[in-house]
C-alpha positions, 0 to 999 in steps of 0.5 A: 954490658955492651953488646954487639950492636954497639960495634961497628959493622965492617964488610968481614962482618957481614960476610961472617953474618951472611955465612952463618944465616944458613947455619942458624936457620938449620938449628932453628927449622930442624924438625924435634925429633919425636921418635919414643924414649924407652924404658930402663932400669937402674940394676942397683936401685930397680928405678926406672928412667928413660933413654932416646933412640940414641941411647942418651939418657934424658930421664934419669932413673929416679922412679919407683914402682908402679911407674910402668910405662916402657915407652914415653911419646909425650906424656907419662904416669910417674910414681917418685918415692921420698926415701926420707918419708917413703911417700909416693908421689904421683904426677905427669911428666912431659918429654920437656921435664914439666910435671902437671896433674899432680894427685890426679893420677889413678892407680888402674887394675893389676896396679900400674899406673895409666900411659898414652895411648892414641894421644890419651892418658887416664887422669882421676878427679878425687881423693883415692888412688882407686877412683870409685872403689873407695870414695864415691865422688871420684870420677875418670877422664883423659888428659891429651898428648901435650896434658890438657883435659881432652875429656872431663872426669865424668866415669866411674870406670873407663878404659884406654883407647883402642882405634879410636875408642874407649869403653866407659861406664858413666854410672854404676853400682859396685859389686862384690863376688857375691853380688852384694854391694860393695861398702866401705866397712865390708869391702872386697877383694876383688869388687866390679861394677855393674851399670850400661857401659857405653862406648866414646870417641876421642872427643869424649862423646858416646857413640854406642849406648849399651855396650857388650863389655865381653867383646873386648877381649875378642875383637881386633879394635884396631881394625874397626870401621864404620859402616852402613851395612855389612854382611861380613861373618867374620866380624861384629857388628855394633849398632851406634846411636846415629843408625850406623854400624861399628864393624870390629874383625872377630878375632877368633872367627878370623883365626877359625877361617884362616886355621882350617885352610892352613892346616892340611898344608903343613906337612913335609916342606909345609913345615918350616920356619915361617910358620913360627914368631920370631921366638918359639916357647916349649914347655921343658916336658917330655914331649920336646927336646932341649939340648939343656934344660932352663938355666932359670930356677923354676922356669917353665919355658926356654926360647928356641929359635925356630930353626933350633925347634924344628932341628931338635922337635921336628917329627915330634910337631909334625906328628902333633899337627897331624894329630890336629888335622884327625881331630878338627872336630874336636878343637876348641879356641879362645882368643886373646889367651895373654902371650907371656913373654916379649909382646908388651905394649907402651904400657908394659903390660900384654900387647893383646890389641897389636897382637891377638892370640888364639890358643889352640887345644885338643883335649882327648880327655881318658888319662891322655894329656891335652895338647896345646899350641898358642898363635899370635898374629903378626904383620906376616899372619899367624904365627906360633909363639908357644908349644904345649 
C-alpha cells in the first residue's frame, strides 16, 4: 500500500504541511483533561457509571454494588456482576479503561470498596474479601494513583489517607464484643482489632507509634502540621518518632472557642441567612413550621433554604438561641457527628474530614424535650445544617 511519502513534494504540499503544523502541535501538546469524573446511576438497572465534566459518559453504567465511589480521579475499585452466574468480580479501573489488581479489592467496613484519597488507594494481599477477618495471612497495602504498589501490603488493618497520614495496624489480635479472641469456628458479628496502632506517611514510613485511635474522630487531619513545639490549646499534640510534634486542630475545642464568642451576637439582625449552610434540615415536629409536610414516606426531614426557614421559624430559632445563651454551662458538644445529608466524599461516605461537624445539645430533663443544633464547618466558617 502506498504512502504520501512516495508522492513528489510540491509547493502546494509544502504550504499545506506548514499550515497544518500549528494545528498538529496544538493537538499533541494540549493538556489532558484531568478534571474528575462523577458517578451516575442507571435508573433501570441501578448500576453505576461515570461521566466527565461536560456530561459525556466515559464509563457505561455496568458496575454494581458495593461499587461506592462518587468521584473518579485516577483509579477506582469496581464490582462487575456476571448476570449468568451471579458471581461478582472486583478489580481496579484506570481512566484509560485498563484494569489491574484483580482479586486484590477488599470490602471495607460499612460494606464499601476502597477509593482513591490523596493519591493512595487500599488493596489486599490474600484470599478473603475482608482482610484479616477470615484469613490471618491477609494484609492491606496501598496502590498509587497510577496503580503501582506505593506501600506493600503489611497491615492487618489500615485507614484512608488524610492530610498526608494514615492510621494502620501491623500486628494485632482480633477480638469480639465480649473481649474473647475471634475464631473462625465461633465468629462474632462486629470484631475489632486490639494492638499497637501507628501513623504512617505517604511512603509507608511509621512516623508515630503508639498512636491513640480515639483522635481520629475529633481532629481535623487536613489542618495537621509538624512543629518543634507548640502550646496552642486548641490543638492535639502527637509526639513523632523523630522528636518533633504533629499538631492537629481539635474540632471540638476550636468550635467551643468560636461558639462562645458568636452566640451572644445572634440576636435580632444577627440571625440572618449567613448563619446557615446552603440548606437547613429541620425535624418536622411541632416546634418547626412547614408550609407542607415531607412528601417522602417515612422521611423525618425536609430541606429548606435559609430564607425560607427564617421566614417560617425565625422567632422560634431566636428563642432557642436565647435559651442556649442562658444555659451555656449546661450545653454539651459532640464533634464529628455524621452529617445525614449532602456532605459526601469521593468514596460516597459522610465527609467528616472536609466538613467536620459539631452537635450542640441542651437537655433540661424533667420531661422537657432536649434541643439540638448541628453545625458544619465550611470554607466560610461554622454554619447550621440541622435543627432538632
